[in-house]
C-alpha positions as CSV (number, residue, x, y, z in Angstrom):
1,X,-5.4,18.4,-17.6
2,X,-7.7,18.9,-14.8
3,X,-6.0,18.5,-11.8
4,X,-6.3,20.2,-7.8
5,X,-5.3,23.7,-7.0
6,X,-2.2,22.9,-5.3
7,X,-0.8,20.2,-7.3
8,X,2.0,21.8,-9.2
9,X,3.3,18.3,-11.0
10,X,5.7,15.6,-10.7
11,X,9.1,15.4,-9.4
12,X,12.0,12.4,-10.0
13,X,13.2,11.3,-7.0
14,X,16.6,10.1,-8.4
15,X,17.6,13.0,-10.5
16,X,15.2,16.3,-9.0
17,X,13.8,17.1,-12.5
18,X,10.2,18.6,-12.5
19,X,7.4,17.7,-14.9
20,X,3.9,19.0,-15.1
21,X,0.9,16.8,-14.9
22,X,0.9,15.7,-18.8
23,X,4.0,13.4,-18.0
24,X,1.9,10.2,-17.6
25,X,4.4,7.8,-16.0
26,X,8.6,7.3,-15.4
27,X,11.1,10.4,-15.5
28,X,11.7,10.8,-19.1
29,X,15.4,12.2,-18.5
30,X,16.5,9.3,-16.4
31,X,13.6,6.6,-15.6
32,X,13.4,7.3,-12.0
33,X,10.0,7.1,-9.8
34,X,8.3,10.4,-10.2
35,X,6.5,11.7,-7.5
36,X,3.4,14.2,-7.2
37,X,4.4,18.0,-5.6
38,X,2.0,20.1,-4.4
39,X,2.6,24.1,-4.0
40,X,1.3,23.9,0.0
41,X,0.9,27.4,0.3
42,X,-1.8,27.5,-1.8
43,X,-3.8,25.9,0.8
44,X,-5.4,26.6,4.1
45,X,-6.2,23.6,5.9
46,X,-7.2,22.8,9.4
47,X,-8.3,20.0,11.4
48,X,-11.7,21.4,11.2
49,X,-11.7,21.5,7.3
50,X,-11.5,18.1,7.5
51,X,-14.1,17.6,10.4
52,X,-16.7,19.3,8.7
53,X,-17.2,16.8,6.2
54,X,-18.3,13.5,6.3
55,X,-16.0,10.6,6.7
56,X,-17.1,8.9,3.7
57,X,-14.2,8.0,1.0
58,X,-10.4,8.6,1.0
59,X,-11.5,11.8,-1.9
60,X,-12.5,14.0,1.3
61,X,-8.8,14.6,1.2
62,X,-9.1,16.0,-2.2
63,X,-6.8,19.0,-1.6
64,X,-4.0,16.9,-0.9
65,X,-4.8,14.8,-3.9
66,X,-3.6,15.7,-7.8
67,X,-7.1,15.3,-8.8
68,X,-10.7,16.5,-7.9
69,X,-13.0,14.2,-6.5
70,X,-15.7,15.0,-8.9
71,X,-13.1,13.8,-11.8
72,X,-12.3,10.6,-9.8
73,X,-13.1,6.7,-11.0
74,X,-14.1,5.5,-7.6
75,X,-16.1,3.1,-6.2
76,X,-16.0,4.7,-2.6
77,X,-12.9,3.1,-1.5
78,X,-11.0,4.3,1.9
79,X,-12.8,6.1,4.9
80,X,-12.2,2.2,6.6
81,X,-12.6,1.3,10.3
82,X,-9.7,1.6,12.8
83,X,-11.0,-1.1,15.1
84,X,-9.8,-1.2,18.9
85,X,-8.0,-4.4,19.8
86,X,-7.4,-4.5,23.8
87,X,-6.2,-8.1,23.4
88,X,-3.7,-7.3,21.4
89,X,-2.8,-4.3,23.5
90,X,-2.8,-6.7,26.4
91,X,-0.5,-9.3,24.4
92,X,2.0,-6.6,23.7
93,X,2.2,-4.5,26.8
94,X,1.3,-1.4,25.5
95,X,-1.6,0.8,26.2
96,X,-3.8,0.7,22.8
97,X,-3.4,-1.2,19.6
98,X,-6.2,-0.2,16.9
99,X,-6.1,-2.2,13.2
100,X,-6.7,-0.1,9.9
101,X,-9.0,-2.4,8.7
102,X,-8.3,-2.0,5.0
103,X,-10.4,-5.5,4.2
104,X,-13.2,-3.2,3.7
105,X,-12.3,-1.5,0.5
106,X,-14.4,-2.1,-2.4
107,X,-12.3,-5.1,-3.9
108,X,-11.7,-6.3,0.0
109,X,-7.5,-4.5,-0.3
110,X,-6.2,-1.4,0.1
111,X,-4.6,-1.6,-3.2
112,X,-7.9,0.1,-4.1
113,X,-6.7,3.4,-2.9
114,X,-3.8,3.2,-5.4
115,X,-6.2,2.3,-8.6
116,X,-8.5,4.9,-8.0
117,X,-5.4,7.7,-8.2
118,X,-3.9,5.7,-10.9
119,X,-6.9,4.7,-13.1
120,X,-8.3,8.5,-13.0
121,X,-5.1,9.5,-14.4
122,X,-5.9,7.2,-16.9
123,X,-8.8,8.5,-18.0
124,X,-7.7,11.9,-18.0
125,X,-4.9,10.8,-20.1
126,X,-7.2,9.7,-22.6
127,X,-6.6,5.6,-21.9
128,X,-8.2,3.2,-23.5
129,X,-6.3,0.3,-22.2
130,X,-4.2,-0.4,-18.7
131,X,-2.0,-2.8,-17.7
132,X,0.4,-4.1,-14.9
133,X,1.9,-6.9,-13.1
134,X,0.9,-7.5,-10.0
135,X,1.0,-10.6,-7.2
136,X,-2.7,-10.6,-7.1
137,X,-4.8,-8.4,-5.8
138,X,-3.1,-5.2,-6.9
139,X,-4.7,-6.9,-10.7
140,X,-8.1,-8.3,-9.0
141,X,-8.4,-4.0,-7.7
142,X,-7.1,-2.7,-11.1
143,X,-9.9,-5.0,-13.0
144,X,-12.6,-3.5,-11.1
145,X,-11.5,0.0,-11.4
146,X,-10.9,-0.2,-15.1
147,X,-14.4,-1.9,-15.6
148,X,-15.5,1.1,-13.7
149,X,-13.8,3.5,-16.3
150,X,-14.8,1.5,-19.3
151,X,-11.3,0.9,-20.0
152,X,-9.6,-2.6,-21.1
153,X,-7.6,-4.3,-18.3
154,X,-4.9,-6.3,-18.8
155,X,-3.5,-8.0,-16.0
156,X,0.0,-10.2,-15.7
157,X,-0.3,-12.5,-12.3
158,X,2.2,-15.5,-11.3
159,X,0.9,-19.0,-11.0
160,X,1.1,-18.4,-7.3
161,X,-1.6,-16.2,-7.1
162,X,-4.8,-16.6,-5.1
163,X,-7.6,-18.4,-6.4
164,X,-9.9,-15.9,-5.7
165,X,-7.6,-13.1,-7.3
166,X,-7.6,-14.6,-10.6
167,X,-11.3,-15.8,-10.6
168,X,-12.2,-12.1,-9.7
169,X,-9.7,-10.6,-12.1
170,X,-11.8,-12.7,-15.0
171,X,-15.0,-11.7,-13.6
172,X,-14.5,-8.2,-13.9
173,X,-13.4,-8.6,-17.6
174,X,-9.6,-8.1,-17.7
175,X,-7.4,-10.0,-20.1
176,X,-5.7,-12.3,-17.8
177,X,-2.3,-14.0,-17.8
178,X,-1.1,-16.3,-15.8
179,X,2.9,-16.5,-16.0
180,X,4.4,-19.7,-14.0
181,X,7.2,-18.6,-11.5
182,X,7.3,-15.3,-9.0
183,X,6.1,-12.2,-9.4
184,X,9.0,-11.3,-11.2
185,X,8.2,-13.8,-13.9
186,X,5.1,-12.2,-14.6
187,X,6.8,-8.6,-14.5
188,X,9.1,-9.8,-17.5
189,X,6.1,-11.2,-19.2
190,X,4.3,-7.9,-18.8
191,X,7.1,-5.4,-19.9
192,X,7.7,-7.8,-23.1
193,X,3.8,-7.3,-24.0
194,X,4.0,-3.4,-22.9
195,X,7.2,-3.4,-25.6
196,X,4.1,-4.4,-28.0
197,X,1.7,-2.1,-26.7
198,X,3.9,1.0,-25.8
199,X,1.7,3.2,-27.8
200,X,-1.9,1.9,-26.8
201,X,-1.5,0.3,-23.5
202,X,-1.5,3.0,-20.1
203,X,0.5,1.2,-17.1
204,X,-1.0,0.8,-13.6
205,X,2.0,-1.0,-12.5
206,X,3.5,0.1,-8.9
207,X,6.2,3.0,-9.0
208,X,6.0,3.1,-12.7
209,X,2.4,5.2,-12.5
210,X,3.7,8.2,-10.1
211,X,0.2,7.7,-8.5
212,X,-0.6,4.8,-6.7
213,X,1.6,5.8,-3.8
214,X,-0.1,9.0,-3.8
215,X,-4.0,7.4,-3.2
216,X,-2.6,4.7,-0.5
217,X,-1.6,8.3,1.6
218,X,-4.5,8.6,2.5
219,X,-4.6,5.7,5.1
220,X,-2.3,7.9,6.9
221,X,-4.8,10.8,6.8
222,X,-7.5,8.8,8.1
223,X,-5.7,7.0,11.1
224,X,-4.7,10.2,12.6
225,X,-7.9,11.9,12.2
226,X,-9.5,8.7,13.7
227,X,-7.1,9.1,16.9
228,X,-8.5,12.1,17.4
229,X,-5.3,13.9,15.6
230,X,-3.0,12.3,17.7
231,X,0.5,10.9,16.1
232,X,0.7,7.2,16.8
233,X,3.8,5.8,18.9
234,X,4.1,2.9,16.0
235,X,2.9,2.1,12.6
236,X,3.6,-1.3,11.5
237,X,2.8,-2.4,8.0
238,X,3.4,-5.7,6.0
239,X,5.9,-4.7,3.0
240,X,6.3,-5.9,-0.1
241,X,7.1,-3.4,-2.5
242,X,6.2,-0.8,0.3
243,X,4.1,1.5,-1.7
244,X,1.8,2.0,1.0
245,X,4.4,2.7,3.8
246,X,5.8,5.1,1.4
247,X,2.7,6.7,1.1
248,X,1.7,7.0,4.2
249,X,5.0,8.7,5.4
250,X,4.8,11.4,3.1
251,X,1.3,12.1,4.3
252,X,3.2,12.1,8.0
253,X,5.2,14.8,6.5
254,X,2.6,16.8,5.1
255,X,0.0,16.9,8.1
256,X,3.1,17.8,10.1
257,X,4.1,20.4,7.7
258,X,0.9,21.9,7.1
259,X,0.6,22.3,11.2
260,X,-2.1,19.4,11.4
261,X,0.4,17.4,13.4
262,X,3.6,17.8,15.4
263,X,5.1,14.5,14.9
264,X,5.8,11.8,12.4
265,X,4.7,8.3,13.7
266,X,7.3,5.8,13.2
267,X,7.2,3.1,10.8
268,X,7.9,-0.2,10.8
269,X,8.6,-2.6,7.7
270,X,7.1,-6.3,9.0
271,X,8.0,-9.2,6.2
272,X,8.1,-12.7,5.7
273,X,11.9,-14.1,7.0
274,X,11.4,-16.1,3.7
275,X,11.7,-13.1,2.0
276,X,13.3,-9.9,3.7
277,X,15.4,-7.7,1.4
278,X,14.0,-4.4,2.8
279,X,15.1,-6.0,7.0
280,X,18.1,-7.2,5.4
281,X,19.2,-3.8,3.9
282,X,18.1,-2.0,7.0
283,X,19.7,-4.1,9.4
284,X,23.5,-4.1,7.7
285,X,22.8,0.1,7.3
286,X,22.6,-0.3,3.7
287,X,20.9,2.1,1.4
288,X,19.5,0.0,-1.0
289,X,18.3,-3.6,-0.5
290,X,20.0,-6.9,-2.5
291,X,17.8,-9.0,-5.0
292,X,16.7,-11.8,-2.4
293,X,17.7,-14.9,-3.8
294,X,15.8,-17.9,-2.8
295,X,12.2,-16.8,-1.8
296,X,10.8,-19.3,0.4
297,X,7.3,-17.7,1.7
298,X,3.9,-18.8,1.2
299,X,2.9,-15.0,1.1
300,X,2.8,-14.3,-2.3
301,X,1.6,-10.4,-1.5
302,X,5.0,-9.2,0.4
303,X,7.0,-12.0,-1.6
304,X,9.0,-9.4,-3.4
305,X,12.6,-10.1,-3.9
306,X,13.4,-7.1,-5.8
307,X,11.5,-3.9,-4.1
308,X,12.5,-1.0,-6.6
309,X,11.7,1.6,-4.3
310,X,14.0,0.6,-1.0
311,X,15.7,3.6,-1.0
312,X,12.4,5.2,-0.3
313,X,11.3,2.5,2.2
314,X,14.9,2.8,4.1
315,X,14.6,6.3,4.2
316,X,10.9,6.7,5.4
317,X,12.2,4.2,8.4
318,X,15.3,6.0,9.3
319,X,13.6,9.6,8.9
320,X,10.4,8.2,10.6
321,X,12.9,6.2,13.7
322,X,11.3,3.3,12.9
323,X,12.8,-0.1,11.9
324,X,12.0,-3.2,10.2
325,X,11.6,-6.9,11.3
326,X,10.9,-10.3,9.8
327,X,9.0,-13.3,10.9
328,X,8.5,-16.9,10.1
329,X,5.6,-17.9,8.2
330,X,4.3,-20.0,11.2
331,X,4.8,-17.2,13.1
332,X,2.4,-14.8,10.7
333,X,0.0,-17.7,10.3
334,X,-0.3,-17.8,14.4
335,X,-0.4,-14.5,14.3
336,X,-3.5,-14.0,11.8
337,X,-5.4,-16.7,13.9
338,X,-4.9,-14.9,17.1
339,X,-6.2,-11.9,15.6
340,X,-9.2,-13.5,14.7
341,X,-9.8,-15.6,17.8
342,X,-8.6,-12.7,19.9
343,X,-10.7,-9.8,18.6
344,X,-12.7,-11.0,15.6
345,X,-10.8,-9.0,13.1
346,X,-10.4,-11.4,9.8
347,X,-7.3,-10.1,8.8
348,X,-5.5,-11.5,5.7
349,X,-2.6,-14.3,6.1
350,X,0.0,-11.8,4.4
351,X,-1.2,-8.9,6.1
352,X,-0.6,-10.7,9.7
353,X,3.1,-10.3,9.1
354,X,2.1,-6.7,10.5
355,X,0.6,-8.6,14.0
356,X,3.5,-11.2,14.0
357,X,6.1,-8.8,13.5
358,X,4.4,-6.3,16.2
359,X,4.4,-9.2,18.5
360,X,8.2,-9.5,18.0
361,X,8.5,-5.9,18.4
362,X,7.2,-6.1,21.8
363,X,9.4,-9.1,22.6
364,X,12.3,-7.0,21.7
365,X,11.4,-4.3,24.2
366,X,10.5,-1.9,21.0
367,X,7.7,-0.5,22.5
368,X,6.6,1.5,25.9
369,X,3.7,0.7,28.1
370,X,1.8,4.0,27.1
371,X,2.3,3.3,23.5
372,X,-0.5,3.2,20.8
373,X,0.7,0.8,18.0
374,X,-1.5,0.8,14.6
375,X,-1.3,-2.8,12.6
376,X,-2.0,-1.8,8.9
377,X,-4.7,-5.0,7.9
378,X,-4.0,-4.3,4.0
379,X,-6.6,-7.0,3.1
380,X,-9.5,-9.2,4.0
381,X,-8.9,-12.5,5.7
382,X,-11.4,-13.8,3.0
383,X,-8.6,-13.5,0.5
384,X,-6.9,-16.3,2.2
385,X,-9.4,-18.4,3.8
386,X,-7.5,-21.7,2.1
387,X,-4.2,-20.4,3.8
388,X,-5.5,-19.8,7.1
389,X,-7.8,-22.7,7.6
390,X,-4.8,-25.3,6.0
391,X,-2.7,-23.9,9.1
392,X,-5.5,-25.0,11.5
393,X,-5.0,-28.9,10.0
394,X,-8.4,-29.0,9.6
395,X,-10.8,-30.7,6.6
């Protein structure tokens, strides 16, 4: 299996055992999450290494990814804009707010960063079919990348997934199963189907494949480079399963350890108060979440009552000296409208948890006047146009 020079394999975050790249999913020994690992001593990377390259796709960081750019299943994802938002900086009382606008990816979300790496792994492992369950956006993204790779996709979505995501999953040619209930119900249906097809379906499900968080770490690489190598004072991330947050924290450690930056940016998980298991765990000082019993939020993308990687998320918050914050549905929708009207940025309704969370953190005095705050807009506002328009109370 062709890999990049520094990529040495996969390490289980639970038992610590290491495996080569031929291992495709969970730890064969304990079932834990596998994390790509590298021999960084093989690399000679400087700021000039990246500055000399076109800012075109996330694959410009290929030395820090498992697979080479010329093997990638790609649609030119990444290299998204970092948009200045002075009106939001004034509102928060900080020097600078910037929005990492992931809505500019091929299918309109940051999910494309994870699927490009996971789908590349699938093709290199000889897969013919991929499968996953999703709250919506990852299913649409996987369907698009499977189409690009010439693979058949099997996608399991809860019925609360958005109309756009369901429609485009079908448009891309996937085999779509819509399951009554929440994402956990879609996950159960996916698991049943996988049991019947374990020999011929390749999973690109979050934290089952080792590669989705690995693709999403590139958001941090880009952000730091776009800030002229200055580490931001806060990164606020709308958090459900926390894949992007875990990936970005890993990237921050890599840049620091490679001598490209000096510090880790504080990471903040922002959730909806109607489904906030990470916030609850953080505030109680727990090392693992408790499953959220009664999901009560319209934001399906972050309505993840049982985030299986919560220890990784909580570790990232603690190590980076960050935190966690929850906001009501009304506050999140108000924030999405405020961002659209005050900056012109079309922030997805679910993604606006980052803005609402940042407003709340500012109210608490979490930020200083000279801070730079990064908000992750993980998906385009057009994904949720009906929800946003409905909040305005207009026809």
